[in-house]
Rosetta silent file (secondary structure, phi, psi, omega in degrees, C-alpha in Angstrom):
SEQUENCE: MSVEGAMREIRAIEGLIGPYEYEAYEARRVLTTLRDLKDALGKMDKERIKRVINEISGLEGLAAPYRGYGFVEEALLHAKNLLNELKKIVGE
SCORE:     score description
SCORE:     0.000 S_00000001
   1 L     0.000  136.249 -176.473  110.679  131.846  110.472 S_00000001
   2 L  -126.180   68.546  178.369  112.228  128.451  110.670 S_00000001
   3 H   -64.017  -40.503 -179.936  112.128  126.881  107.237 S_00000001
   4 H   -63.457  -39.319  176.659  115.302  124.939  108.020 S_00000001
   5 H   -62.738  -41.764  178.095  113.705  123.563  111.202 S_00000001
   6 H   -64.445  -43.000  179.653  110.634  122.504  109.217 S_00000001
   7 H   -64.051  -36.673  177.663  112.790  120.846  106.560 S_00000001
   8 H   -62.633  -42.960  179.104  114.704  118.965  109.258 S_00000001
   9 H   -67.785  -38.822  177.736  111.436  117.581  110.674 S_00000001
  10 H   -60.631  -46.957  179.883  110.200  116.678  107.177 S_00000001
  11 H   -61.004  -38.791  179.525  113.399  114.734  106.476 S_00000001
  12 H   -63.679  -44.822 -179.937  113.050  112.897  109.790 S_00000001
  13 H   -65.353  -43.901  178.971  109.459  111.851  109.028 S_00000001
  14 H   -59.713  -40.516  179.352  110.377  110.813  105.493 S_00000001
  15 H   -65.205  -33.971 -178.451  113.211  108.693  106.826 S_00000001
  16 H   -77.532  -42.072 -174.477  110.935  106.947  109.296 S_00000001
  17 H  -106.650   -8.710  179.015  107.966  106.164  107.065 S_00000001
  18 H   -51.268  -42.194 -179.486  109.547  106.252  103.603 S_00000001
  19 H   -62.655  -14.406 -176.554  110.224  102.496  103.613 S_00000001
  20 H  -104.498    8.958 -175.869  106.466  101.896  104.000 S_00000001
  21 L   -55.886  -38.757 -176.721  105.329  104.089  101.094 S_00000001
  22 L   -98.214    4.643  179.128  104.325  101.117   98.946 S_00000001
  23 L  -107.444  -26.514 -176.493  103.005   98.984  101.791 S_00000001
  24 L  -134.723  128.128  178.287  100.557  101.323  103.493 S_00000001
  25 H   -55.468  -41.287 -177.039   98.175  103.808  101.921 S_00000001
  26 H   -61.699  -40.661  178.974   98.562  106.074  104.955 S_00000001
  27 H   -63.896  -44.350  179.049  102.337  106.263  104.532 S_00000001
  28 H   -61.107  -41.890 -179.394  101.960  107.174  100.863 S_00000001
  29 H   -63.338  -43.697  179.344   99.410  109.860  101.749 S_00000001
  30 H   -64.254  -44.787 -178.957  101.695  111.408  104.375 S_00000001
  31 H   -64.404  -36.414  176.234  104.691  111.375  102.043 S_00000001
  32 H   -64.762  -41.793  177.507  102.649  113.025   99.288 S_00000001
  33 H   -62.421  -41.520  179.869  101.571  115.731  101.743 S_00000001
  34 H   -66.241  -35.946  176.942  105.196  116.273  102.780 S_00000001
  35 H   -64.043  -41.964  177.440  106.260  116.627   99.130 S_00000001
  36 H   -63.174  -40.669  179.554  103.559  119.252   98.652 S_00000001
  37 H   -63.943  -43.777  179.223  104.725  121.005  101.808 S_00000001
  38 H   -59.577  -40.947  177.843  108.343  121.100  100.634 S_00000001
  39 H   -64.025  -43.896  179.449  107.193  122.723   97.394 S_00000001
  40 H   -63.165  -39.812  178.188  105.076  125.249   99.324 S_00000001
  41 H   -66.134  -38.812  178.167  107.996  126.065  101.609 S_00000001
  42 H   -62.292  -33.986 -179.630  110.269  126.575   98.623 S_00000001
  43 H   -96.497   -4.110 -175.461  107.804  129.087   97.184 S_00000001
  44 L    51.715   44.567  177.983  106.813  130.448  100.629 S_00000001
  45 L   -84.924   94.317 -173.482  103.159  129.925   99.664 S_00000001
  46 H   -64.799  -30.729  178.220  101.560  130.627  103.033 S_00000001
  47 H   -66.576  -44.287  177.433   98.076  129.569  101.927 S_00000001
  48 H   -65.676  -38.190  178.555   99.325  126.127  100.885 S_00000001
  49 H   -62.506  -41.461  178.201  101.349  125.887  104.092 S_00000001
  50 H   -62.741  -39.322  178.424   98.189  126.633  106.100 S_00000001
  51 H   -63.025  -42.169 -179.991   96.330  123.903  104.198 S_00000001
  52 H   -67.402  -34.058  175.687   99.100  121.432  104.978 S_00000001
  53 H   -56.467  -44.462  178.959   98.979  122.456  108.652 S_00000001
  54 H   -63.327  -40.413  179.266   95.356  121.295  108.687 S_00000001
  55 H   -66.171  -43.325 -178.555   96.291  118.010  107.000 S_00000001
  56 H   -67.177  -30.976  177.927   99.180  117.351  109.380 S_00000001
  57 H   -61.415  -25.592  179.788   96.905  118.061  112.339 S_00000001
  58 L   -91.376    4.866 -177.194   94.908  114.993  111.302 S_00000001
  59 H   -63.216  -34.333 -177.225   97.902  112.674  111.148 S_00000001
  60 H   -61.201  -39.581  176.651   97.315  111.218  114.567 S_00000001
  61 H   -67.365  -39.100  178.303   93.972  109.838  113.442 S_00000001
  62 H   -64.349  -33.883 -177.454   95.495  108.506  110.236 S_00000001
  63 L   -86.416   -4.232 -174.458   98.217  106.776  112.263 S_00000001
  64 H   -49.873  -44.306 -178.912   95.785  105.263  114.789 S_00000001
  65 H   -65.735  -15.823 -175.112   95.937  101.704  113.397 S_00000001
  66 H  -109.969    6.536 -179.493   99.727  101.782  113.683 S_00000001
  67 L   -60.695  145.076 -178.841  100.086  103.294  117.164 S_00000001
  68 L   103.946  -24.489  174.000  102.503  101.407  119.346 S_00000001
  69 L   -77.205  131.816 -175.455  105.116  100.914  116.639 S_00000001
  70 H   -55.852  -43.543 -177.934  108.214  102.859  117.665 S_00000001
  71 H   -67.648  -30.202  178.237  108.800  104.474  114.285 S_00000001
  72 H   -70.698  -44.420  178.774  105.179  105.656  114.136 S_00000001
  73 H   -61.416  -41.530  179.007  105.385  107.223  117.584 S_00000001
  74 H   -66.050  -41.119  178.272  108.647  108.927  116.630 S_00000001
  75 H   -62.693  -37.863  178.142  107.147  110.191  113.363 S_00000001
  76 H   -65.664  -36.419  175.705  104.203  111.650  115.305 S_00000001
  77 H   -64.673  -42.208  177.397  106.631  113.514  117.588 S_00000001
  78 H   -65.541  -35.677  178.263  108.382  114.937  114.532 S_00000001
  79 H   -64.408  -39.184  177.578  104.985  115.878  113.071 S_00000001
  80 H   -63.360  -44.514  177.462  104.165  117.813  116.250 S_00000001
  81 H   -63.327  -39.202  178.407  107.495  119.642  116.000 S_00000001
  82 H   -61.471  -44.172  178.098  106.827  120.287  112.315 S_00000001
  83 H   -57.784  -43.566  179.269  103.458  121.849  113.131 S_00000001
  84 H   -61.601  -42.862  178.793  105.124  124.199  115.605 S_00000001
  85 H   -64.231  -42.253 -178.752  107.701  125.248  113.003 S_00000001
  86 H   -66.179  -38.212  178.515  105.027  125.781  110.341 S_00000001
  87 H   -64.764  -34.046  174.766  102.927  127.910  112.686 S_00000001
  88 H   -64.371  -40.760 -177.385  105.962  130.121  113.256 S_00000001
  89 H   -65.429  -42.825 -177.348  106.396  130.482  109.501 S_00000001
  90 H   -89.358   -4.156  175.596  102.793  131.509  108.823 S_00000001
  91 L    80.908   31.249  177.805  102.577  133.617  111.963 S_00000001
  92 L   -94.868    0.000    0.000   99.959  131.682  113.915 S_00000001
């Protein structure tokens, strides 16, 4: 289980899109999901973590209008790494 790896990826995504929380609905939605994920990881609530895995899997579609911006592409790479870490945690 790599909770620390997941937290590292969460912090990276938050750092990249945090400045846009009040400018783009999509950024706010992602940050809210990440806050929920941090809480789930703290409690090791595997059902909530699985739900968040499904939400994070849809991030690429949510980010579609912003593709091409460097910070968005980097955040998507961190999201992919985060998914891998979360799947290790829940045993998928």
